[in-house]
N, CA, C and O of each residue as an XYZ file, in Angstrom:
588
protein
N     164.146    126.356     90.035
C     162.866    127.045     89.682
C     161.881    125.886     89.933
O     162.097    124.728     89.577
N     160.808    126.298     90.563
C     159.658    125.351     90.804
C     158.848    125.016     89.668
O     158.411    125.866     88.893
N     158.645    123.784     89.563
C     157.783    123.242     88.361
C     156.378    123.706     88.785
O     155.902    123.790     89.918
N     155.780    124.014     87.460
C     154.240    124.374     87.540
C     153.313    123.065     87.547
O     153.587    122.110     86.821
N     152.355    123.067     88.286
C     151.525    122.057     88.385
C     150.608    121.924     87.078
O     150.003    122.892     86.618
N     150.561    120.708     86.549
C     149.681    120.648     85.513
C     148.155    120.618     85.614
O     147.612    119.937     86.484
N     147.483    121.316     84.771
C     146.045    121.262     84.952
C     145.548    119.849     84.803
O     145.910    119.183     83.833
N     144.746    119.361     85.706
C     144.172    118.018     85.883
C     142.728    117.983     85.365
O     142.000    116.991     85.407
N     142.442    119.046     84.929
C     140.978    119.094     84.412
C     141.050    118.654     83.161
O     141.976    119.054     82.455
N     140.047    117.709     82.627
C     139.872    117.178     81.256
C     139.098    118.007     80.498
O     138.263    118.597     81.183
N     139.067    118.270     79.329
C     138.367    119.177     78.434
C     137.040    118.405     78.352
O     136.957    117.431     77.604
N     135.963    118.825     79.126
C     134.498    117.989     79.036
C     133.664    118.266     77.620
O     132.842    117.508     77.104
N     134.106    119.566     77.139
C     133.174    119.678     75.778
C     133.448    118.710     74.627
O     132.550    118.266     73.912
N     134.751    118.406     74.490
C     134.961    117.453     73.497
C     134.576    115.897     73.813
O     134.275    115.114     72.911
N     134.617    115.550     75.140
C     134.261    114.436     75.753
C     132.793    114.144     75.570
O     132.363    113.074     75.139
N     132.089    115.128     75.914
C     130.632    115.145     75.803
C     130.201    114.857     74.252
O     129.293    114.084     73.947
N     130.928    115.535     73.398
C     130.596    115.617     72.044
C     130.881    114.112     71.297
O     130.204    113.633     70.387
N     132.121    113.482     71.966
C     132.257    112.044     71.684
C     131.241    111.036     72.319
O     130.830    110.022     71.754
N     130.899    111.452     73.557
C     129.956    110.641     74.235
C     128.394    110.444     73.441
O     127.832    109.355     73.325
N     127.889    111.676     72.967
C     126.859    111.900     72.245
C     127.079    111.103     70.565
O     126.213    110.353     70.114
N     127.965    111.329     70.044
C     128.398    110.588     68.869
C     128.124    109.319     68.955
O     127.280    108.745     68.266
N     129.015    108.666     70.043
C     128.930    107.369     70.248
C     127.497    106.876     70.587
O     127.247    105.820     70.005
N     126.534    107.318     71.326
C     125.361    106.974     71.393
C     124.385    107.047     70.425
O     123.466    106.243     70.267
N     124.633    108.108     69.739
C     123.957    108.298     68.147
C     124.263    107.051     67.308
O     123.392    106.407     66.722
N     125.573    106.764     67.300
C     125.945    105.686     66.513
C     125.564    104.186     66.929
O     125.554    103.272     66.105
N     125.265    104.026     68.224
C     124.905    102.705     68.507
C     123.428    102.638     68.519
O     122.888    101.541     68.370
N     122.626    103.861     68.707
C     121.213    103.708     68.401
C     120.947    103.566     66.907
O     119.976    102.949     66.470
N     121.915    104.206     66.098
C     121.520    104.020     64.719
C     121.768    102.613     64.221
O     121.080    102.143     63.315
N     122.911    101.822     64.903
C     123.110    100.486     64.494
C     121.980     99.654     65.086
O     121.491     98.779     64.371
N     121.526     99.832     66.289
C     120.341     98.994     66.742
C     119.225     98.951     65.867
O     118.669     97.932     65.457
N     118.863    100.443     65.544
C     117.704    100.739     64.638
C     117.881     99.913     63.453
O     116.980     99.171     63.063
N     119.172    100.025     62.776
C     119.039     99.346     61.445
C     118.876     97.864     61.776
O     118.046     97.200     61.154
N     119.655     97.301     62.757
C     119.340     95.893     63.099
C     118.089     95.458     63.187
O     117.788     94.409     62.616
N     117.100     96.214     63.946
C     115.828     96.001     64.303
C     114.974     96.061     62.995
O     113.932     95.414     62.892
N     115.456     96.862     62.000
C     114.518     97.228     60.787
C     114.919     95.878     59.697
O     114.081     95.421     58.919
N     116.183     95.405     59.788
C     116.409     94.098     58.997
C     115.763     93.085     59.738
O     115.225     92.251     59.010
N     115.637     92.877     60.999
C     115.174     91.710     61.628
C     113.475     91.756     61.470
O     112.814     90.732     61.296
N     112.952     92.961     61.551
C     111.494     93.207     61.305
C     111.110     92.829     59.799
O     110.058     92.247     59.536
N     111.972     93.175     58.908
C     111.744     92.741     57.486
C     111.873     91.186     57.331
O     110.997     90.550     56.745
N     112.915     90.624     57.834
C     113.371     89.231     57.763
C     112.415     88.282     58.260
O     112.083     87.279     57.628
N     111.963     88.604     59.415
C     111.238     87.752     60.555
C     109.685     88.466     60.686
O     109.080     88.378     61.754
N     109.181     89.071     59.691
C     107.736     89.670     59.983
C     106.722     88.314     60.348
O     105.944     88.391     61.300
N     106.786     87.382     59.713
C     105.819     86.466     59.884
C     106.095     85.893     61.184
O     105.111     85.660     61.887
N     107.182     85.634     61.615
C     107.378     85.106     62.943
C     106.849     86.206     64.142
O     106.321     85.836     65.191
N     107.077     87.518     63.801
C     106.518     88.285     64.732
C     105.171     88.417     64.833
O     104.645     88.610     65.929
N     104.425     88.323     63.632
C     102.984     88.304     63.658
C     102.571     86.955     64.393
O     101.562     86.971     65.099
N     103.256     85.877     64.265
C     102.667     84.686     64.969
C     102.955     84.874     66.465
O     102.022     84.551     67.200
N     103.988     85.303     67.015
C     104.299     85.625     68.099
C     103.276     86.532     68.811
O     102.818     86.219     69.910
N     102.892     87.774     68.103
C     101.942     88.446     68.861
C     100.522     87.975     68.636
O      99.634     88.586     69.229
N     100.248     87.103     67.961
C      98.778     86.315     67.968
C      98.826     85.335     68.947
O      97.843     85.163     69.668
N      99.823     84.672     69.072
C     100.212     83.722     70.240
C     100.049     84.170     71.544
O      99.415     83.546     72.395
N     100.766     85.543     71.778
C     100.725     86.225     72.918
C      99.183     86.747     73.411
O      98.772     86.749     74.571
N      98.520     87.145     72.314
C      97.126     87.619     72.427
C      96.223     86.384     72.868
O      95.342     86.551     73.712
N      96.424     85.298     72.359
C      95.591     83.937     72.572
C      96.123     83.608     74.150
O      95.317     83.259     75.013
N      97.351     83.736     74.385
C      97.591     83.196     75.619
C      96.994     84.246     76.675
O      96.486     83.743     77.678
N      96.993     85.575     76.576
C      96.483     86.584     77.492
C      94.876     86.243     77.438
O      94.302     86.505     78.495
N      94.105     85.743     76.466
C      92.697     85.494     76.424
C      92.475     84.324     77.150
O      91.562     84.182     77.963
N      93.432     83.365     76.814
C      93.119     82.192     77.714
C      93.365     82.283     79.312
O      92.718     81.630     80.129
N      94.239     83.052     79.582
C      94.446     83.244     80.955
C      93.376     83.997     81.671
O      92.998     83.648     82.790
N      92.899     84.993     81.058
C      91.867     85.614     81.374
C      90.423     84.958     81.458
O      89.632     85.121     82.387
N      90.224     84.201     80.344
C      88.965     83.312     80.362
C      88.985     82.199     81.414
O      87.950     81.823     81.963
N      90.203     81.677     81.684
C      90.335     80.526     82.675
C      90.153     81.259     84.170
O      89.536     80.641     85.038
N      90.609     82.368     84.409
C      90.504     82.955     85.688
C      88.885     83.395     85.968
O      88.372     83.401     87.087
N      88.253     83.730     84.808
C      86.984     83.984     84.981
C      86.049     82.779     85.246
O      85.173     82.806     86.110
N      86.308     81.682     84.414
C      85.377     80.521     84.554
C      85.714     79.565     85.570
O      84.858     78.924     86.180
N      87.137     79.445     85.788
C      87.587     78.444     86.918
C      88.257     79.063     87.977
O      89.033     78.326     88.586
N      88.156     80.352     88.405
C      88.678     81.124     89.430
C      87.820     80.608     90.710
O      86.724     80.050     90.654
N      88.564     80.921     91.870
C      87.949     80.516     92.910
C      86.884     81.448     93.394
O      87.040     82.662     93.520
N      85.675     80.714     93.680
C      84.567     81.487     93.968
C      84.296     81.151     95.439
O      84.708     80.143     96.014
N      83.564     82.105     95.961
C      83.332     81.892     97.628
C      82.323     80.788     97.729
O      81.306     80.823     97.036
N      82.563     79.820     98.555
C      81.738     78.457     98.712
C      80.463     78.997     99.156
O      80.305     80.005     99.846
N      79.595     78.246     98.704
C      78.030     78.528     99.264
C      78.084     78.186    100.843
O      78.845     77.302    101.238
N      77.315     78.855    101.675
C      77.542     78.621    102.934
C      76.524     77.229    103.232
O      75.448     76.971    102.692
N      77.193     76.519    104.183
C      76.755     75.254    104.547
C      76.129     75.213    106.015
O      76.909     75.276    106.965
N      74.984     75.128    106.205
C      74.365     75.318    107.702
C      74.114     73.959    108.263
O      73.656     73.834    109.399
N      74.381     73.002    107.552
C      74.610     71.695    108.255
C      73.200     70.924    108.773
O      73.218     70.005    109.593
N      71.930     71.480    108.125
C      70.675     71.057    108.403
C      70.470     71.002    109.915
O      70.680     69.951    110.520
N      70.056     72.134    110.552
C      69.847     72.395    111.913
C      68.542     71.467    112.241
O      68.529     70.878    113.321
N      67.638     71.347    111.497
C      66.476     70.726    111.767
C      66.706     69.155    112.017
O      66.149     68.529    112.919
N      67.515     68.664    111.183
C      68.007     67.196    111.370
C      68.865     67.068    112.510
O      68.707     66.090    113.241
N      69.725     67.892    112.761
C      70.669     67.705    113.973
C      69.754     67.868    115.217
O      70.102     67.205    116.193
N      68.704     68.594    115.343
C      68.006     68.644    116.509
C      67.104     67.601    116.571
O      66.854     67.173    117.698
N      66.496     67.036    115.521
C      65.630     65.869    115.468
C      66.365     64.631    115.903
O      65.790     63.775    116.574
N      67.704     64.508    115.515
C      68.458     63.276    115.873
C      69.268     63.401    117.345
O      69.764     62.534    118.064
N      69.192     64.687    117.457
C      69.826     65.059    119.106
C      71.386     64.794    118.918
O      71.962     64.108    119.763
N      72.004     65.258    117.959
C      73.414     64.980    117.734
C      73.937     66.284    118.178
O      73.586     67.360    117.694
N      74.925     66.107    119.269
C      75.647     67.226    120.018
C      76.622     67.786    119.193
O      76.885     67.198    118.144
N      77.350     69.077    119.551
C      78.326     69.532    118.889
C      79.662     68.872    118.735
O      80.471     68.968    117.812
N      79.717     68.106    119.969
C      80.935     67.163    119.933
C      81.014     66.114    118.878
O      81.925     65.884    118.081
N      79.646     65.418    119.075
C      79.527     64.428    118.089
C      79.516     64.928    116.543
O      80.052     64.318    115.618
N      78.865     66.047    116.445
C      79.222     66.678    115.007
C      80.617     66.884    114.588
O      80.949     66.535    113.455
N      81.476     67.425    115.407
C      82.835     67.454    115.061
C      83.392     66.223    114.712
O      84.086     66.196    113.695
N      83.205     65.062    115.439
C      83.823     63.811    115.406
C      83.092     63.221    114.051
O      83.760     62.498    113.312
N      81.805     63.506    113.741
C      81.428     63.213    112.188
C      82.103     63.741    111.080
O      82.299     63.192    109.996
N      82.471     64.951    111.483
C      83.171     65.728    110.344
C      84.378     65.269    110.120
O      84.802     65.182    108.968
N      85.159     64.882    111.260
C      86.330     64.272    111.110
C      86.296     62.808    110.433
O      87.185     62.340    109.721
N      85.094     62.184    110.800
C      85.037     60.793    110.151
C      84.919     60.924    108.739
O      85.548     60.149    108.017
N      84.088     61.935    108.189
C      83.860     62.219    107.056
C      85.072     62.410    106.360
O      85.088     61.974    105.209
N      86.219     63.026    106.839
C      87.583     63.262    106.393
C      88.253     62.163    106.175
O      89.209     62.255    105.404
N      87.948     60.863    106.772
C      88.563     59.678    106.616
C      89.708     59.325    107.669
O      90.621     58.534    107.430
N      89.546     59.980    108.806
C      90.369     59.989    110.036
C      90.214     58.585    110.821
O      89.106     58.047    110.838
N      91.175     58.064    111.387
C      90.916     56.989    112.309
C      90.634     57.581    113.741
O      90.740     58.798    113.892
N      90.274     56.761    114.817
C      90.081     57.248    115.998
C      91.217     58.023    116.818
O      91.069     58.989    117.565
N      92.216     57.444    116.530
C      93.510     58.055    117.212
C      93.676     59.402    116.368
O      93.938     60.384    117.063
N      93.585     59.590    115.197
C      93.852     60.752    114.600
C      92.762     61.926    114.756
O      92.991     63.119    114.557
N      91.434     61.318    115.181
C      90.414     62.183    115.445
C      90.714     62.659    116.829
O      90.652     63.862    117.082
N      91.016     61.836    117.677
C      91.555     62.319    119.162
C      92.572     63.182    119.204
O      92.658     63.918    120.187
N      93.400     63.252    118.304
C      94.727     64.102    118.157
C      94.236     65.421    117.746
O      94.601     66.436    118.340
N      93.280     65.456    116.576
C      92.844     66.844    116.081
C      91.927     67.379    117.213
O      92.254     68.470    117.679
N      91.003     66.869    117.642
C      89.841     67.267    118.678
C      90.555     67.477    120.022
O      90.069     68.367    120.719
N      91.592     66.838    120.501
C      92.227     66.890    121.659
C      91.336     66.124    122.838
O      91.191     66.523    123.994
N      90.818     65.005    122.287
C      90.274     64.178    123.228
C      90.869     62.625    123.108
O      91.754     62.297    122.318
N      90.297     61.859    123.921
C      90.838     60.528    124.078
C      90.365     59.668    122.827
O      89.271     59.936    122.329
N      91.007     58.827    122.393
C      90.556     57.851    121.247
C      89.196     56.900    121.808
O      88.294     56.451    121.100
N      89.338     56.764    123.146
C      88.062     56.118    123.743
C      86.988     56.992    123.841
O      85.904     56.416    123.749
N      86.928     58.319    124.015
C      85.932     59.257    123.850
C      85.444     59.299    122.402
O      84.257     59.491    122.141
N      86.335     59.124    121.508
C      86.154     59.178    120.140
C      85.212     58.015    119.764
O      84.288     58.152    118.962
N      85.511     56.852    120.401
C      84.762     55.631    120.077
C      83.380     55.674    120.587
O      82.413     55.165    120.021
N      83.359     56.384    121.807
C      81.950     56.405    122.381
C      81.183     57.427    121.312
O      80.087     57.054    120.894
N      81.604     58.439    120.949
C      80.807     59.323    120.063
C      80.626     58.815    118.737
O      79.728     59.322    118.064
N      81.368     57.843    118.215
C      80.870     56.975    117.082
C      79.930     56.042    117.222
O      79.177     55.711    116.305
N      79.911     55.500    118.508
C      78.891     54.379    118.644
C      77.447     55.086    118.982
O      76.326     54.602    118.829
N      77.796     56.318    119.464
C      76.394     57.106    119.625
C      75.739     57.865    118.383
O      74.553     58.172    118.260
N      76.790     58.097    117.487
C      76.502     58.468    116.051
C      75.847     57.577    115.443
O      74.799     57.897    114.883
N      76.351     56.133    115.407
C      75.693     55.149    114.633
C      74.417     54.728    115.093
O      73.499     54.300    114.393
N      74.434     54.895    116.418
C      72.902     54.686    117.075
C      71.918     55.664    116.587
O      70.805     55.304    116.202
N      72.308     56.926    116.594
C      71.317     58.099    116.268
C      71.039     57.894    114.767
O      69.866     57.960    114.401
N      72.076     57.635    113.800
C      71.904     57.611    112.421
C      71.282     56.412    111.914
O      70.940     56.256    110.741
N      71.139     55.512    112.910
C      70.729     54.154    112.580
C      71.575     53.409    111.434
O      71.126     52.925    110.395
N      72.873     53.433    111.866
C      73.985     52.844    110.881
C      74.729     51.798    111.707
O      74.884     51.926    112.921
N      75.201     50.721    110.981
C      75.948     49.725    111.791
C      77.501     49.962    111.463
O      78.346     49.506    112.232
N      77.847     50.634    110.383
C      79.239     51.218    110.334
C      79.547     52.485    110.146
O      78.651     53.307    109.953
N      80.724     52.804    110.170
C      81.189     54.410    110.085
C      80.885     54.863    108.907
O      80.509     56.029    108.784
N      81.004     53.948    107.740
C      80.707     54.393    106.374
C      79.374     54.645    106.193
O      79.061     55.641    105.541
N      78.409     53.828    106.713
C      76.943     53.971    106.583
C      76.550     55.261    107.265
O      75.759     56.003    106.684
N      77.017     55.576    108.399
C      76.793     56.894    109.227
C      77.062     57.926    108.425
O      76.193     58.790    108.312
N      78.227     58.051    107.748
C      78.798     59.002    106.905
C      77.771     59.179    105.911
O      77.280     60.298    105.767
N      77.366     58.151    105.167
C      76.479     58.253    104.022
C      75.038     58.797    104.353
O      74.454     59.637    103.669
N      74.564     58.230    105.443
C      73.466     58.757    106.154
C      73.529     60.274    106.415
O      72.562     60.947    106.057
N      74.491     60.822    106.958
C      74.658     62.070    107.267
C      74.519     62.916    106.166
O      73.859     63.955    106.134
N      75.198     62.400    105.232
C      75.269     63.110    103.859
C      74.061     63.288    103.318
O      73.689     64.409    102.972
N      73.241     62.106    103.170
C      71.892     62.229    102.877
C      70.962     63.061    103.386
O      70.034     63.561    102.751
N      71.252     63.242    104.758
C      70.186     64.187    105.488
C      70.886     65.786    105.561
O      70.486     66.731    106.241
N      71.880     65.746    104.766
C      72.452     67.162    104.809
C      73.100     67.737    105.823
O      73.315     68.947    105.880
N      73.497     66.795    106.795
C      74.218     67.125    108.093
C      75.791     67.529    107.786
O      76.391     68.432    108.369
N      76.327     66.697    106.773
C      77.655     66.970    106.440
C      77.791     67.414    104.901
O      76.879     67.043    104.162
N      78.735     68.097    104.395
C      78.832     68.247    102.882
C      79.106     67.153    102.074
O      79.181     67.290    100.853
């Protein structure tokens, strides 16, 4: 006599009922735990909420007050450049000098020889009536040629 195959289907209605009861019980326990926490630690919760509000206000105010602004355009005083006869190449060298670079570093940045940098610096000192590089930079800043 052949055996009958047992039905492999699980009764889904009781399982669904158990799952709903389990979820409701977990929700109830969490809710009761929350109610107990809210009553026991209400002062701490208020302090946290006030601190979070002040943190948000501080971040907002800091971003508004100290946020990045678009820099004002700097034209480099074209009248002074024209009157002194400073060339665009010399102006690039002057900006690099103001950044505190050496002749070798300026040459590497501008892709020119350090000897050419030296020539440009000598001409800049002559045109700006300066004896030193620092004097030339200070004079260029006072004339508004560099920022």
